[in-house]
C-alpha positions in Angstrom: -35.9 4.3 -28.9 -34.7 2.1 -31.7 -33.8 -1.6 -31.3 -30.1 -0.8 -31.9 -30.1 1.8 -29.2 -31.8 -0.5 -26.8 -29.2 -3.3 -27.6 -26.3 -0.9 -26.9 -27.7 0.0 -23.5 -28.6 -3.6 -22.6 -26.7 -4.8 -19.5 -25.2 -1.4 -18.7 -26.2 0.0 -15.2 -27.6 3.5 -15.1 -25.2 6.3 -14.0 -27.4 6.9 -11.0 -26.1 3.7 -9.4 -22.7 5.4 -8.9 -24.2 8.3 -7.0 -24.0 6.7 -3.5 -20.4 5.8 -4.0 -19.5 9.2 -5.4 -21.3 11.0 -2.5 -19.6 8.8 0.1 -16.2 9.4 -1.5 -16.8 13.1 -1.8 -17.9 13.5 1.8 -15.4 11.3 3.5 -12.4 11.7 1.2 -12.5 14.8 -1.0 -14.0 17.2 1.6 -11.5 16.4 4.4 -8.6 16.8 1.9 -9.9 20.2 0.8 -10.3 21.3 4.4 -6.8 20.1 5.3 -5.4 22.0 2.3 -7.2 25.2 3.4 -6.0 24.7 7.0 -2.4 24.4 5.8 -2.5 28.2 5.1 -3.4 29.0 8.7 -2.0 28.8 12.2 -4.2 26.8 14.6 -3.6 25.0 17.9 -7.0 23.3 18.0 -8.6 26.1 20.0 -10.2 29.2 18.8 -10.3 30.3 15.2 -7.5 29.5 12.7 -5.3 32.5 11.9 -4.3 33.0 8.2 -0.6 32.9 7.7 -0.3 32.6 3.9 2.5 30.3 2.7 4.4 30.4 6.0 3.7 26.7 6.7 4.7 25.6 3.2 8.0 27.6 3.4 8.7 26.1 6.7 7.9 22.6 5.3 10.2 23.0 2.3 13.1 24.2 4.6 12.5 21.6 7.3 15.4 19.2 7.7 13.1 16.6 9.2 11.1 16.6 6.0 14.1 15.4 4.0 14.9 12.7 6.5 11.3 11.5 6.8 11.0 11.5 3.0 14.1 9.4 2.7 12.9 6.9 5.3 9.5 6.7 3.6 11.1 6.0 0.2 13.4 3.3 1.6 10.5 1.7 3.5 8.4 1.7 0.4 11.1 0.1 -1.7 11.9 -2.5 0.9 8.2 -3.3 1.5 7.6 -3.6 -2.2 10.5 -6.0 -2.7 9.7 -8.2 0.2 5.9 -8.3 -0.3 6.2 -8.8 -4.1 8.6 -11.8 -3.9 6.6 -13.5 -1.1 3.2 -12.8 -2.5 4.1 -13.9 -6.1 5.5 -17.3 -5.0 2.6 -17.9 -2.5 0.0 -16.8 -5.0 1.3 -19.1 -7.8 1.5 -21.9 -5.4 -2.0 -21.3 -4.0 -3.4 -21.3 -7.6 -3.3 -25.1 -7.5 -6.5 -27.0 -7.3 -5.5 -29.4 -4.5 -7.7 -29.4 -1.4 -4.9 -28.8 1.0 -3.8 -25.7 -0.8 -7.3 -24.2 -0.5 -7.3 -24.8 3.3 -3.8 -23.4 3.7 -4.7 -20.4 1.5 -7.5 -19.6 3.9 -5.2 -19.9 6.9 -2.6 -17.6 5.2 -5.3 -14.9 4.7 -6.0 -14.6 8.4 -3.4 -11.9 9.2 -5.0 -9.5 6.7 -8.3 -9.8 8.6 -6.7 -8.4 11.8 -6.3 -4.7 12.4 -2.9 -3.0 12.1 -3.1 -1.9 15.7 -3.7 -5.5 17.0 -0.8 -6.8 14.8 1.5 -4.1 16.0 0.8 -4.7 19.6 1.3 -8.4 19.1 4.8 -8.0 17.5 5.7 -5.3 20.1 5.2 -7.9 22.8 7.1 -10.5 20.8 10.0 -8.1 20.2 10.2 -6.9 23.8 13.9 -7.2 24.9 12.9 -8.4 28.4 9.9 -10.7 27.8 9.8 -11.3 24.0 10.9 -14.3 22.1 13.7 -12.5 20.2 16.9 -11.9 22.0 18.4 -8.4 22.0 16.8 -5.0 21.6 15.6 -5.3 18.0 13.6 -2.1 18.1 16.5 -0.2 19.8 18.7 -0.3 16.7 18.1 1.5 13.4 18.5 -1.5 11.2 16.5 -3.7 13.5 13.6 -1.3 13.8 13.5 -0.7 10.0 13.5 -4.5 9.3 10.8 -5.0 11.9 8.6 -2.5 10.2 9.2 -4.2 6.8 8.5 -7.6 8.2 5.4 -6.7 10.2 3.9 -4.8 7.3 4.6 -7.7 5.0 3.1 -10.2 7.4 -0.2 -8.3 7.4 -0.5 -7.4 3.7 1.2 -10.3 1.9 -2.0 -12.3 2.1 -3.9 -9.6 0.3 -1.4 -9.5 -2.6 -1.2 -13.3 -2.6 -4.9 -13.4 -3.3 -4.3 -11.0 -6.2 -1.5 -13.2 -7.7 -3.6 -16.3 -7.0 -6.4 -14.9 -9.1 -4.0 -13.9 -11.9 -2.3 -17.2 -11.9 -5.6 -19.1 -12.2 -6.4 -17.1 -15.4 -3.3 -18.4 -17.2 -4.5 -20.9 -19.9 -3.4 -24.5 -18.9 -2.7 -25.2 -22.6 0.5 -23.0 -22.3 1.9 -25.2 -19.6 0.9 -28.4 -21.5 2.7 -27.2 -24.7 5.8 -26.2 -22.6 5.8 -29.7 -21.0 5.7 -31.3 -24.4 8.7 -29.2 -25.4 10.6 -30.4 -22.4 10.4 -27.3 -20.2 10.6 -27.9 -16.5 8.8 -26.1 -13.7 11.4 -23.4 -13.3 11.5 -22.7 -17.1 7.7 -22.7 -17.2 7.6 -20.2 -14.3 10.1 -17.9 -15.9 8.8 -18.1 -19.5 5.0 -18.4 -19.0 3.9 -17.5 -15.4 5.9 -14.3 -15.0 5.1 -12.7 -18.4 1.4 -13.6 -18.0 1.3 -12.0 -14.5 2.9 -8.6 -15.6 -0.4 -6.8 -15.4 -1.2 -8.4 -12.0 2.3 -7.3 -10.8 1.7 -3.8 -11.9 -1.7 -3.6 -10.1 -0.2 -5.1 -6.9 2.9 -2.8 -7.1 0.8 0.4 -7.3 -1.3 -0.7 -4.3 1.9 -1.5 -2.3 3.6 1.8 -3.1 0.5 3.9 -2.2 -0.1 1.9 0.9 3.4 2.2 2.1 3.2 6.0 1.9 0.3 6.0 4.4 1.9 3.6 6.8 1.3 4.9 10.3 -0.1 2.6 13.1 2.8 0.2 13.0 5.4 2.9 13.2 3.5 4.6 16.1 3.2 1.5 18.2 6.4 -0.4 17.3 9.1 2.4 17.1 7.4 5.8 17.7 9.7 7.1 15.0 12.8 5.8 16.8 15.5 5.1 17.6 15.8 8.9 17.6 14.0 9.9 14.4 15.4 7.0 12.2 12.0 5.6 11.4 10.0 8.8 11.4 8.1 8.6 8.1 6.0 11.4 6.7 2.7 10.3 8.3 4.4 10.1 11.7 5.9 13.6 11.1 2.4 14.8 10.5 1.2 13.1 13.7 3.9 14.8 15.8 3.2 18.2 14.4 -0.5 17.9 15.0 -1.0 15.9 18.1 2.3 16.5 20.0 3.1 20.1 19.1 -0.6 21.1 18.4 0.5 22.9 15.3 -2.4 21.8 13.1 -1.6 24.2 10.3 1.8 22.8 9.8 0.5 19.2 10.2 -2.1 20.0 7.4 0.7 21.2 5.2 2.5 17.8 5.7 -0.7 16.0 5.0 -1.3 17.9 1.8 2.3 17.3 0.7 1.7 13.6 1.4 -1.4 13.5 -0.8 0.4 15.3 -3.6 3.4 12.9 -3.3 1.2 9.8 -3.3 -0.9 11.0 -6.2 2.3 11.9 -8.2 3.8 8.5 -7.5 0.6 6.7 -8.5 0.5 8.6 -11.8 4.2 8.0 -12.4 3.8 4.2 -11.8 0.8 4.1 -14.1 2.7 6.0 -16.8 5.9 4.0 -16.6 4.2 0.6 -16.3 1.7 1.1 -19.1 -1.1 0.4 -16.6 -3.6 2.5 -18.5 -3.1 0.5 -21.7 -3.4 -3.0 -20.3 -4.8 -5.6 -22.6 -5.9 -9.1 -21.7 -3.1 -11.7 -21.8 -5.7 -14.2 -23.0 -6.7 -12.2 -26.0 -6.8 -14.2 -29.2 -6.8 -17.6 -27.4 
């Protein structure tokens, strides 16, 4: 091998290092998805052998009124969660990017909710929102608006720390010289935030937004514990519809069709966000400095 070829390969890990990750992803992610897709063309109650039914489950899914309702609730929950989490995480992340010691301590405290499981957090807030023994007066989870806002708040309380960390890392990469030059020109904190911080964090916001959108589509534990799709079916999102079909009606074929539809929807949304945001053509905001 020539010296030039050796230099080109210097510092690059061998492809074999990716094999464990690829095998893990293939076994625990790709294989179950393929099995669920195959099961969506069958009728199976969990006992015996699946019975092939062709496209019956998919025709039923596309004509199911509950699919339209669940899809609508899922979209609204995704939009509300994105708006709430982005606003809070952006402000907290920029604030936490400071170098003061107290900010480092508080940042560590703010990150604690993300370390807890979704089940534990949902049980905690279920107790806090209990109309008889909770700290909030009134039956919050018994009304459509209250249940919906509770889901948005509880999900945000858990995942805002994660996105705050993303924004904190992005804000710390912004060159200090930009703020110094703006201060010399007489720009205040608000003007610096609007004209420097926000434009420099556009790539970070895109990354965070994609993660929020995809994560909201797979929201389940909080809905199951807090509202159980209620009141009525007003908070029954797609994953909960899948749960009801599979583990309440024991119709695993139809549940697999819902699951496959959810995978397709999440993938399509991710690709759409990447396409519209220019995520694939990102360039460093510090390039040329």
